Each structure stands twice: as structure tokens, then as C-alpha cells.
N, C-alpha and C positions, 0 to 999 in steps of 0.2 A: 504493499499500499504506499502510495506517495505521500510524503509529508507537506506541509503547507510551505510555499515559497514566499519570500519576502522580496517583492519587486521594488525597483527604483524608478519604473516608468511614472511619469506624472502627467496629469491632464490639467491644462490651463483653464483657470475660472476667469470668465469674462462677466463683468458687471453689465447687465441689460439696462437696469434702471432703478430708481429708488428715491425715497424722500430724504435720505441721509446722504451727507458727502461721501464720495466714492471710497475714501480712506476708511471709513467706518465700517464698510463691507468687504474690505479686501483682506482675505484670511490666508492668503497664500496659494501655493499649489496643492493640488490633490494626488497623492501617491498610493500604491498598492500597499495594503497594511497585511494582506495574507492571501494565500491561495488555498482553497479547501481541499483536504486529501480526497482521493478516490475512494469510493466504496469498495468492499472486498470484490475481488475478481476483476480488479483494474477497470472499475466503472465510474465514469465521470458523473457527476450530479450538480444540478443547479441548486441555489438557495434563494430565500426571499426573506424570511423574518430574521430579526436581528435585535439584541439588547445587550446592555452593558451592566454587570453587576457592581457593587458599591466599591470593589477593589479594582476596578478597571478591567476585569475579565469580559471578553466579549463571547458571546453566544450566540450560535446560528443553527437551525436545524436543517437537514436536506429536505428538498421540496419534491424529489421524485420524477424529475425530467431531465434529458440532456438532449443533444441534436438529433439523436436517433428517435426521440419519443419518450414514452413512459419508462420509468425504471421500476421493474416488477421482480417479485421473487426474493425479495430481502427486505428486511425492516428498515425503517429510517434510521438516520444517525444524527446525533447531537454533538456538534463540534464546539469546543471550548478553546479561546486563545488568550494566552497571556497578553499584557498590554504591548508588549514589543511585537507581537504578531506570531510568536511560536505556539506549537500547538499544546495545550495543557491536557485536554481529554478529547478522545474521539470514540464514542460509545454508541452501539446500536440500542435503539429505544425498545424495551419489550416489557409488557405487562406480565408479571408473574402469575396472574389469573390466565385459565385457559383461553378466555375471550372477555372483551374484544382486545384486538391488539392495534397498536398505532397503524394508520395507513401510511403510506410513503409521502403522502402530500401534506406536509406541515408548513404552517404560515407563521403568523405573529406569535411572540413570546414575551414574556416579562420575567423578571427575577423577583421572586418573593422572598424579602429578607427574614421574616418571621420563620419560614420553614427552610431556608436555605435551597429552595428548589426553583425550577423553572416551570411556569404554566405556560403551556404550548397549545395553539389552536389546530385543530385536525381538520382540514377543509372538507374532506370525504365524509366525515362521520358525525358532525355535529357535537364534537366531543373536545373538551379541554382537558389535556393530559398535564399531571403534576409529575416532574421527571428530576431525578438525581442526576446531575451532570458527572459525577464521578464514577456511577456504577451503571447507568442507563436504565435503571428500574423506572418504569412509568405506570401510573395508576390513574384511574378516572377521577379527575377533579369536578368536572361539570359535563351534564349531558342533556343537550336539548330534547332528545327524543324524536328528532325530525330526520336523522341519518343524514345522507346525501343532499336532502333538500335544505339543509342549514349550513350556509358557507361561511363558518366562523373564520375571522380574520385577523383581529388585532384585539389588544386589551390594555387596560389602564386601572389604576387604583384610586379610590377616594382616601380621605385621611384616616378613615376607620379601618381601612384594609379590604373593603369591599371590592369586588372585581367586575368590571364592566368589559363586555364582548361584543364587538360588531359582528353583525351577521350580513354578509354581503349579498346572500340570495334571499333572505326574508326581508331585508331592509328594516332591520330592528337593531336596538342596543339591549343586550341582555345583562341581568345583574344578579350575582350571587354572593355568599359571604365570604369571609376570609378563609374560611375551611372548606368552601365549596358546597355542592349539593344541587339539588333541582333549581334552575333559573327562574327568574321572573323577567317579563318584559318591562325595561325601564323607559325606553323611547321607541314609538311606532310611528313613523311619519312618512308620507310620500316622498319627502325630500330626501329620504334615505334608501329609496327604492332604485333598483335597476331597470324598472320596467317604464317604458314610454306609454303603453296601455296595458290592459289587462292580458297577459299571456304574450306580450310583445316586449322582448328583452333587447336593451340597447348593447352596444360593443364598445369597450370591454364590458362583459356581462356581471360587473361587480357594483352594487350599491355601497352600502355603508362598508367604509374600509378603515384607514387610520383613525384612531380615536384618542384624544387628549383632553384634560382639563387645563384651564388657566391656572396661574400660580395661586390665586385667592379662592378658587373653586366657585366662581361666579358665572361660569360658561363651560360647557363641553363643545369642543370642535371635532366635526366628523367629516373625513373625506368621502365623497360620492364620485366613485371612478367613472360610472357609466355617464353621469350628468356634468362631469368635469367641474364640479362644484365643491365648495367647503360650506358645511351647515354648522350653524351656531345654535346651540340648544342652551337656554337660560336655565341656571341651576342655583340653588341656595345652599350653603354649608350649614349643616345642623350642628347643635352642641356636642353631639356624640361623634362628629368627624364624617358622619354620612352625607350624602347630599340628596336634595329632593328638586323635582321639576319646579321651575319658576316661571314657565311660559312656553311658548310654542316653537318648535324647532323652525329655523328661517334660513333661507340661502345667505350666507355672508358675502361670498364672492364667486364669480365663475370665470372661465377661461383659462384654468389650470389643465393642461394637457393630460387628462387620466391621473388625477391625484391619488396618491398611494399612502405612504406612510407620513405621519406628523411628529414632529418634535417641538416642544416649547421651550424657549429661552427664558431667562430671568426677567426680560423685559415684556414678556408674553407675546413676543412676535412668533409666529408660525412658520415653522420651516417645513415645506411640503415637498416630498418627491413626486415629480411630474413622470409618470411611469412611461408614457410614450413620447417623451420629449428630451429624455437623457439630461434633465436639470433638476435643480432644485430652486424652488420659488420661496421667497421670503415675503410673509404676508404681515402687515400691521393691521390687526383686527380693529383697532380703535382709529384708524386714520379718518380724518375729516376732511380730506381735499384730494382730488385726483392727482396720481403721480403716473399716470399712463397716457396712452393717447386715444383710449375709449373706455367705455363703462366697464368692460370686462377686465381692464387692467387697473382699475381705480384703487384697489387695496393690494396691489401685488407688485413687488419687483422680484427679478429672476437672476439667478447666477447659474449660467450653464457649465456643465462639466463638458468641456469641448474634447471631443475624441481625437485621438490622433494614431498614427501607425503604431508608435512604440508602445502606447498605453492601451486604450479601450478597444482599438480595432486590430490588435495584434493577435497572431496565431500563437495559442499557448504552447510553450515548448517546455518539456520536462527537463529535470537535471542531466537525465541521460541523452538528451537532445532529440528525443522522440517527438515528432509533431503531434500537437494535441488537437483540440477542437476549434474550428474556425467559427467565430460568431460575428455577426454583423451589427448588433446592437447591444449595449449595456442593459437597458431596460431597467433602471434602479427601482428599487421596490419599498426599501425601508431605511429609516436613519433613527439615530437616536444620539444624544449627547452623553458623553461618558463622565465619570468623575474626574478623569483628567480634562484639560482644556482642549478638546479636540472634538470633532463631529464624525461619526463613523457611519457608514451606509452600506447597504448590500446592492447587488445587481441580481435581479430576478432570472436574467436569461444567462447568467455567468456564474462562475464558481469562485468570485473575488470578493474580498472586502476592501474598501478604499478608506483613507483617513485625511481629513482636511489638515493643513498645517496648524500647529498651535497658535491660537490666539487668546483672548480673555477667557477667563473661566465663565462657563455657562450652566444653565440649570440642566440637572438630571432627573428626570422623572422616573424614579423607581416606585416602592410602595412606602408606607410611613417609616420604613427602616433605612431610607437611602441615605447616601453619604453627604451629610450637610455641607461639605466643603465644596460640593459642585455648584453651590449657589453663588460662589465667588465673592 
């Protein structure tokens, strides 16, 4: 099995527009952080979900596809990388119970400090798995009971440790407690649906996707990939650290090309991966004046991850010199600030992780036990 490679290729970051001086958004180059190991049998695999633990460990599960199609006949793997990009763990995820077993198609995940485990969305089964990164043991944390009709995609926490999970197929946000169990619907809105009409699914066919709260827990932000929009859900922070709905879900902004993962910095800016544009868009949700040329860009500035032959458009070559898989697009899918002053992101059509050059310390959304130093 090949080990992760630490690449030196970089992709230039170009400032497309914004309400702040150019220097404020200039965070340097983007370089390869790590290359995901092959699965057993020398099988390459893509990744999508990504999260960072309080100690800077980066976690990503296999997504179960490569250039030849679906990866079958073996369990998914959970990859753990040290802050320097070297492999810490590479474990197959297996439920010790006879069934169910994790499907190959794992998406978003979060680190739960209270249990020191990862909570991982299983797109194909409507299940959130609780996984030990050191052993690969995975047990059912939450099950919608809808099987493949429930496209669980991303997760976040409130201050009490309750878990909120986006469902891209049902167009809802589920909620369960800190120890899991049967979920209830927290948000159900047409603004989160992937449907243009009853039974008419848009492309990409994913509604509710990335989900995050602002720092004061007054709003939940959800990416709707199919509608190219960011949805704002007003919430209220309760005395026990939980949140309650405080209004109706509405579209905050549109024009982001297939928004996927969301990260929130300490200034409440939204950093959104534009899945079909190979860029990260930075959104000021409180902007009161246009910053673009049209309404679709009025709350958005963009920093494009420009691809070059040495970096994103290259042909993967292993240490032995064997040619790897030619991929034409990065299709970035997920991002998160780490406890270290850097932004890490995954590439859904690739097996690479990238890291922004260090800048100012930024917010790290974990659960209530997250590393407070990340707030700068």
C-alpha cells in the first residue's frame, strides 16, 4: 500500500473581488498537504469529507470512487494525517456487529471531543457512524431509517453537543443528541430541496449540503448545491447550549457554482467550496452593500484555486515512478479551519488534500471541546 506523498506543487490564489483591501485576503499559495494512500489491492480512491481534530490531526474517509467508477468489494477506510501531512492511521471501517456495515460512500465528518471519535455520514444508508480512528471500529450513531433515500452529507454541533446533519436528498436538517439515537427534523424547507418540482431533480442532485452555525449561534447556514445558493436559518441559543428555530429559512445569496462545504471564521465570514468552479468563495453574510457586478455576487467575493500542470492538473506519479490516474478537475468538496493557522480542503474527484499558506489564526468549528486557541 502506498503511503501519503507530501507534494510541493502549488496553485496560485487569485483574488476575484471583495469588500476588503486585497492584502487582507492574500493568504499566499496553496500546496499539496498529503496524498491519500491506496486501498488494499493497490486501488486508488477519491475523498470528499474532511475535518480537523483539536490537536491538528486531519481526518478524511474514502468516498468509494475512482477514475474507473465505483470501488466495491472492500470496506471504506478512514485516513488520519499528522499536521505535517504524514500518515498517522489508515484503518478499514468495520462494525463489530454483523450488520449493518459502512458503505464505501462516506462523506462529511466531525471530530467529537467528548468521545474522541469521528462522526461520519454514510451517503448510501442514511446512517451516521461513530468511528475510532485508531482501530477502525464503527458503530451506528444515528439512523434516519430511510436507507438510500436519505443522503446524509455534513454535520455540525451546537454548544450543548447536539449534532445537526444535512440530508441532501430529503432537503432537511436532522438533529440528534450528543450520544446519538433516533433523529428528529430540525429544519424542513423548500430552500434546502434539490427538486425544481415534485420528482424533478436538479443537477448536481444535492440539496442541503454544508452546514454551520455562526459564532454566536444566531444563524445556521446551509449550502444548497442544486440551487447554487446559501440558505440562512435564524436560530436562538438557549441557556442549556442547545438552539431553537427563530424564523424561516431564506436564501442568503446565490451564484456560487454548486456550493458544497462551509467553514466559518472568527469574523463570521463564510468560506464556501464552489464544487463545480474549483474555487473557494468568501461570503460576508452581513454585507449591506453590493461588492460585485450583479445581484448574484452582492454578498460574495471569490478566491480561485487556479490549476496548473504541476499542481492540480498533473498526472499522479508514485514514488516508484509508475503513472497514476489522470484527472481533469479538482472538484473541491470540503474545507475546515484547523487549530493551526491554516485552511485545509479536500478535492472530491481527487485523492489529495491541500493547505493554504499560514495566515492569521482563524476559527475552528469542532464541538464544545474544540481547541480554544483556534479563535485567535
